[in-house]
FIVODREN-854511 format. One record per residue (C-alpha): residue in three letters; x, y, z. Coordinates in steps of 0.25 Angstrom, whole numbers, plus 5000, padded with zeros to 4 digits. Example, Ala and Ser with C-alpha at 12.3 -4.5 7.8 and 13.67 -1.06 7.14 Angstrom:
<firos>
ALA504949825031/SER505549965029/
</firos>
This chain:
<firos>
MET509057085481/TYR508657075468/THR510357095462/ALA510556965472/TYR509556885466/VAL510156935452/ARG511456895457/VAL511056745461/TYR510156725447/ILE511556765440/LEU512356675449/VAL511456555447/THR511256585432/THR512656595429/PHE512956465438/VAL511856385429/LEU512356425416/MET513856395420/ASN513356245423/VAL512656245410/LEU513756285402/LEU514756185409/PHE513956065410/VAL513056075398/VAL513656175387/LEU515156145389/PRO515256015396/PRO516555945398/LYS516955845388/ASN517055735397/TRP515755775404/LYS514955765391/LEU515555625388/GLY515155585401/ARG513855625399/PHE513655545386/PHE514155425390/GLN513255405404/SER511855355403/ARG510855455402/SER509355455406/TYR508455545397/GLU506955535397/VAL506555435386/ASP505655495376/ILE504555395371/SER504555435358/ILE505955415356/ILE505755275363/ASN504755245353/ASN505655265341/ILE506855195346/SER506455075354/LEU505854995342/VAL506654875344/THR506854815358/TYR508054745363/ASP508154625373/LEU509154595385/ASN509354455379/LEU510454455371/LYS510254305367/SER509454275354/VAL507954245358/ALA507154115352/GLY506254155341/LEU506654295337/THR506854325323/SER507954385316/CYS507854545314/GLN507454595301/GLU508254695294/ASP506954755288/SER506454775302/GLU505154855301/LEU505754945312/LEU506755015302/GLN506255135295/GLY507355165286/ASN507755305286/VAL507855365299/THR507855515304/VAL509255555309/ASN509055645320/ILE510255675329/THR509355725341/THR508455615341/ALA509555515340/GLU510155565353/GLU508855565361/ASN508755425355/TYR510055395362/TRP509755445375/SER508355375374/LEU508855235369/SER509955245382/ASP508855255391/LEU508055135384/ALA509355055385/PHE509755095398/PRO508555155406/GLU508855195422/GLY510255125422/GLU509754985418/PHE510154925404/HIS509054865396/ASN508954815380/THR510354785382/THR511254665383/TYR512554665390/LEU513754595383/GLY514554565396/ASP514654635409/ARG515654715418/ASN516454595421/ASP516854545408/THR518154605402/LEU518354615386/LEU519554665378/ASN520854675386/GLY520154665398/THR519354785398/LEU518054785407/TRP516854765398/ASN515554835403/SER514754765393/THR513954825382/TYR512654815377/PHE512054725365/PHE510654775358/GLN509754665352/PRO508354665348/SER507454575355/VAL506354555345/CYS507254475334/GLU508754435331/PRO509654545328/LEU510054565313/GLN511554575318/ASN512354605331/VAL512954735327/ALA514054805335/ILE514154965332/ILE515455025335/ILE515455165335/PRO516955255336/PHE516755375345/ARG517255485354/ASP516755625358/ARG515455625349/GLU514355585361/SER513255665354/HIS513555595340/LEU513655455348/ARG512155485355/THR511555525341/LEU512155395335/LEU511655295345/GLY510255365345/HIS510155355331/LEU510755205329/VAL510255135340/PRO508655145337/ILE509155095323/LEU509954975327/GLN508854935336/LYS507854945325/GLN508754855316/GLN508754765327/LEU510154725328/GLY511054685340/TYR512054795342/SER513054845352/ILE513654995351/PHE515055015353/VAL515555155355/VAL517055165354/GLU517555285361/GLN518955325358/ALA519655375371/GLY520455505371/ASN520655615362/ASP521655565352/THR521255565337/PHE519955475334/ASN520155335328/LYS518955285323/GLY519555145318/ARG520255125330/LEU518755145337/MET518155035326/ASN519054945329/ALA518954945344/GLY517454945344/PHE517354835334/GLN518354745344/LEU517654775357/ALA516354755350/SER516854615344/ALA517354565357/VAL516054605364/GLY515254525353/HIS516054405354/LYS516354415369/PHE514754415373/GLY514254325361/ILE513654435353/GLN514354425339/PHE514254565332/ASP513954535317/CYS514254685314/PHE515054795318/VAL514554935314/PHE515655045315/GLN514855175316/ASP515155315316/VAL514555405326/ASP513955515318/LEU513355435308/LEU511755395310/VAL511055295299/GLU509955365293/HIS509255225290/ASP508955105301/ASN508755005289/LEU510255015288/LEU510754895297/TYR511754915305/LYS512354775302/CYS513354695293/SER512954645280/GLY513854525285/GLY514954445277/ASP516154535272/VAL515354665270/VAL515554785277/ASP514454885277/HIS514555025278/LEU513255085281/SER513555235282/THR513655265267/SER512955415265/ILE513055515276/ASP512155645276/LYS513455735277/PHE513855685264/ASP512555715259/TYR512355555259/LYS513255545247/TYR513555395246/LEU515055355251/CYS515355505252/CYS516755565252/GLY517355425251/MET516755355262/THR517155215263/VAL516555145276/GLY516355235286/GLY515355295296/VAL514555165298/MET515155015294/ALA514654885298/MET515554755297/PRO515654605303/GLU516654585313/SER517354485302/GLU517554585294/TYR517954705301/ARG519154605306/LYS519354565293/VAL519754715289/ASN520354745303/GLY519454845307/PHE519654995305/PRO521155035305/ASN521655085318/SER522555195311/TYR521655315308/TRP521655425318/GLY520655525315/TRP519555545305/GLY519555465292/GLY520155345286/GLU519855225294/ASP518555195286/ASP519355205273/ASP520355105279/ILE519355005283/ASN518655025270/LYS520054985262/ARG520054865272/ILE518654815269/LYS518954815255/PHE520354755256/ARG519554635265/ARG518654615252/LEU517454655261/THR516054705254/ILE515654845259/ALA514154855259/ARG513454985260/PRO511855015261/LYS510955065249/GLN510555215251/PRO510055265258/LEU510355175269/GLY511855215271/ARG511455365275/PHE511955415289/THR511755545295/MET513055595301/ILE513055675314/LYS513555825311/HIS514855845319/GLY516155945318/PRO517555895317/ASP518055785329/LYS519355845332/GLY519755715339/ASN519555655324/PRO520355735315/TYR520455705301/ASN521655595299/ASP522755655289/ASN523255515287/VAL521855455282/HIS522355445267/LYS523655375270/ASN523055275279/VAL521955245270/ARG522855225260/SER523655125269/ALA522455045275/LEU522554915268/ARG524054905274/ARG523554915287/ILE522354825287/SER522954715294/HIS523554795304/ASP522854915307/GLY521554885314/LEU520954785323/SER522254695322/ASN523054825329/LEU521954895336/LEU522354955350/ALA521155005359/GLU520855005373/ILE519554995379/VAL519555125389/ARG518055095394/ILE516855025390/GLU515455095394/ASN514055055391/TYR512855135388/PRO511555115384/LEU511655105370/PHE513155085367/THR514455035374/ARG515455145374/VAL517055095373/LEU518055205375/MET519455165368/ASP520855195369/ILE521355175355/GLY522655245357/LYS523155365349/PRO523555415336/
</firos>
């Protein structure tokens, strides 16, 4: 009898351990993606809510009579903020619950509905525009994040950045532009595709985006008073000037305008956007830097230490290998300025999905 109990115990324990191994430790890639890109309910930690719900956001998108303009030096801004990866991910889930409790959207405003079509007849499922209810926002900002296969980084970035955007009292929408398929990564094409989509959304639904912020998924701002907005005019704002990975050395290692950059729509079109021809890591930032200077735009950078960012640690990305043609392409950048960029962008929207904090746009951008 004792031996039978032991055998049953061993069988049950083995079954449990195998399920843990298959579905938790080593889940298939598609399962992990599905888990991340679904609304998920977590118990909301009150202490987290107190820290992140400092600004209320209203369902009414139209200007409310009597509201004063938001202030750049808002008392909500503290200066240096602690970068904590664990806390940021907890914030992501808590913020998602605040914006999407029990399956109903709150604190957001729809831009369109399921019956609208946009961009080459693609079905548009709407996106969300966040706007402070206590004052007129400083600017309406579209934040564009090129992305593929880095779900934990995206959660961390959004959990860290969204509270800062709200404390800065901006009107904003976040577009996560994901490259479909397994071909070599092309950040420039994703930036251009995200810009075209966000611009079309703004114009179609009457939300004029004053500024487009192009944000790498692995960079976390360290000062909440580094405003995610454009200076305006012919100015390009390069925000991420000093990275912890490089000991905060200013514009280390040949940095030009990479990391986090903000431009008005008119200036982005003036330089024809990012080049489309860079497959793999490197070069597109140096290329657009040449375009900016050629068009005689001004590059503004924050005073130190405002430009400090933390880079999320990660290993090499097999889908984004170093581009061996970088130097050759950068040398010919100005010869391609008129015909390599927004003007010849080929991108097809595969799917648009909405989540409490962002709009996910899956893009087919072709092959090398």
